[in-house]
N, C-alpha and C positions, 0 to 999 in steps of 0.2 A: 438256260436250263440244261442240265447233264443229259447226255444221250442215253443213259440207262437208269431205269426207275429205282434200282436198288441203292443208287448213290455212287458217288465217285470213289474209286479205289486208289489209295496211296501206298505204294510198296515201301517196306521198311527193311533196312539192313542194320544189323547189330554187330558192331566191332567191339568185341570184348576181350581183353587180356593183353599180355605183352606181345610186341610186334617183332617178328623174326626170331624170337626166342625158341627154337624148335627142340623139343625133347621128345622121345618116343611116345610117352603116355600122354602128353599134353601139347600138341603142336601149337606153336604161336601164330599170330596173324601174318600172312604172307601173300604176295601177289598170286602165287600158284593156288592158294587155297580159296581166294575170294573172287578170281576172275570170272568163273561161271556164274556165281550168284549176282555179281555186278551186272553182267550181261542180262540176266533173267529180270532183275529188278528194274532196269531201264527200259525193258520191253513189255513188261507185265500189264501196263495199264495205260489208258489214253490221258489220264490225268497228268497235267504238266508238272508234276512234282515227284521227287523221290525223298524219303526221309532216312537219315542215317543216325543211328544212336552210336555214341563213342563212349566207352569205358576202358581207358587204357593208360597205363603209366609211361608209355614209351616202349623204346627198344631200338630196333635196327633203323637208321636213317634212310638206308637205300630202300628197305621194303615199305617204309612210310612214304618215300618219294614216289615209288611205283604205283602204290594204291591210290594215292593222292592224284597222279596224273591220269590213271585210268578213269577215275571218278570224273574229272573234268573234261576228258575226252568224250565220254558217253554222254555227259550233260550237254555239251556242244552239239554232238551228233543227233541226240534225240529231242533236242529243244526242251530239256527238263530243267526245272529249278531245284537246286539241292538244299534241303533244310537239315541242319546238323543239330542234334540235341546230346549235350554232354551230361553223362551220368555221374557216378562218383568222382571220376578223374578223367580229364582230358588234357594230358600234361606231356611235354617233350614230344615224342613221336605221336602221342594221342592228340595233342594240339595240331600237329602237322596234318593229321587226317581231318581234324575239325575245319581246318583252313580250306578244305575242298568245298565247303558249304557256302552257298550264296548268302545264307543267313545262318548264324549260330546262336543257339539258345542253350540254357543251362538251368539246373535246379539252383535255388538260392544257396545251397550248401555244397555245390559241386567245386571241385578244385581244378582250377584253370591255369595254363601258362607253362612255365619251365621251358622257355625258349633258349635252350642252351644245349651243350654237348658234354657228356661225361664218359670216362673210362675208369674202370676199377679193376684190381686184381690183388693178388696176395704175394707175399715174399716169404720164401721158404729156406733162405740160405743157412740161417742159424739152426733151423730145424734139422737139416741134413747133417750139419756138424755134430749135433747132440745124438743123432742116431748112428753116427759112424759110417753114413752112406757116402760113397763117392759117386758123383754123377759124371757120365762121359758123354760129350756132345761134339759131332763133327759136322762142320759145314762148309760149303762152297759159296762164298760171299760173306763179306765182313760184317754185313748187317742182318744176316739171317736169323741170328739169335737175339734180335732187339727185344728188350723188356722181357727176357726169360725170367720167369719167377723164382728160378732157382739160382740165379746169378745176382750179384750186387747190381743196384742201378747205376747207370751212366748218365751223366749230365746231357751228353748229346743225344741219347736216346729219348730222354724226356722232352727235350726241345723238339725233336723230330715229331713226337706224338702230338704235342701242343700245336704244331704248325698245321698237322692233319686236322685237329679239332677246329682250329680257326677256320680252315677252308670249308668245313662241313657246317660250321655255325654261320658263315657268311651266306651259304645257300639257304639254309633255313630262314634267315633274317629276310632274305630277298622274297621267298615265297610269302611270308607273313605280309610284308610291306605291300606286295602286289595285290593279295587277296583282300587285305583290310585297307586299301588305299582310301583315304579320305575319312576313315573311321578311327584310326589310331590317335590317341591324345596324349599318352605318356611320353616322357623323354626316353630316347633310345637306350640310355645307360641303365634304366630301370627295366624297361619292356624286355629287353634282350639280355638281362643278366643271368637268367636260368632261374629267377624267382618265380613263385607261383602265389595264386590268390584265390580267394573264394569268389563266387561268381559276381556278387555286386561290385567288388573292386575291379574284376576283370571287365565288366561292363563300362566302368568308369574310364578305364584305359582303352576301351573301344576293341577289346578282344573278342567280345561276344555282342550280340544285338539285343539281348533281353533275357528275362527270366520266364521260362515257360516249360511245360512238358509236351511231348509229341502229340498226344491225343487232343488236348486243349487248343494247341495251335492249329492242328489240321481241321478241327471243327471250326475254328475262327475263320480259317482261309476258304474251306470248301463245304461248310455247312454241316449240321448235325447228323446227316446221313452218311457221312464220309466213312469209309471202312479202311482199316489199316491191315495191309496183307504182308506178314513177316516172310521174308526170304531167308531160310536157313543157310548158314556158311558152310556147313558140311553134313554129310549124310553118313549113316552107319554108326555102329558102336565103337567100342574100345578096339576090338580085334581089327576092325576096318582101319581105324586110325594108325594102329600098329603097322599094319601092312604097308600103309602109305608112307610112314615116316622114316627118315634116314636112321641108320643104326638100329633098326627095329629089333635085329637079332640080339642086341645088348640091352634091350629094355628090361629084361628079366632073365636071370639064370634058370637052369633046370630045376633048381630048388625053390623057384618063385620069388627070390628076393630081387629087390630093385637094384640096377647097376649103379656104380659110382657116377657115371655120366648123368644118369637121371637125377640122382640126388644133387649133384652140383647145378644142374639146369634148375631144378626146383627151388634151390637156395638163391640163385641169381634172380629169378622171377620174383621170389618173395621180397628180396631186397628192393626191387623196383617199387612195388606197392608200398613197403614200409616208409619210403622217403616221404610219402604224403599222408603218414599216419594210419594207414589201412593194413 
């Protein structure tokens, strides 16, 4: 019997959006932004569980790793079991966060996976020529201008980037294999190809444990009187976020126009979601 008549309380954290894709008007998920709420969630209740909702197309591998590690540290320290629930997307860095769960669930229509690494940019070499613009760059270090979008690509630069990607991919694969040990059923070549699947297929591959929503699962585990207590990730409105964000002074000019930095950040974030048809 639970020690409080009103029913057990399960703290709920919701990780939504791109990871580490910081723009002044809409900061992405980062360790700095979730550290406090994580501490609160794992200390809020005596119930031996914390629920985490993930709705993310990925982003920074470093921020994904930092958040993942902190969840596991707190789970071990506080003797809590972590239940993760995938929403629209838990892909790439979003699945990295999901892997912090002792059990992972998803909606039947959730998109799960994309265990890979991607880098993208643009090339503006011909555009500069057409505009009659001469770009001047001076460096100390022969590799300082690697993958400069205003210069032609070099084979050695691309290989250097791919080597870095392989290293990051290996770390990601290691985390998934450790956290889903004994559950993974698909061939490595498929599981870690960067492909993504609907929840039923992801369950067949052992990437998730079942199809369920947070409320139904918590009631199944802790009874109908269980209460879900959402721990918000950030406080304050737009102005508060602007003050905390890097380059906040560039978020908008004196005429109220959004800066070029903000536009590019928005396009990058939109492109992350678009990969999954959203």
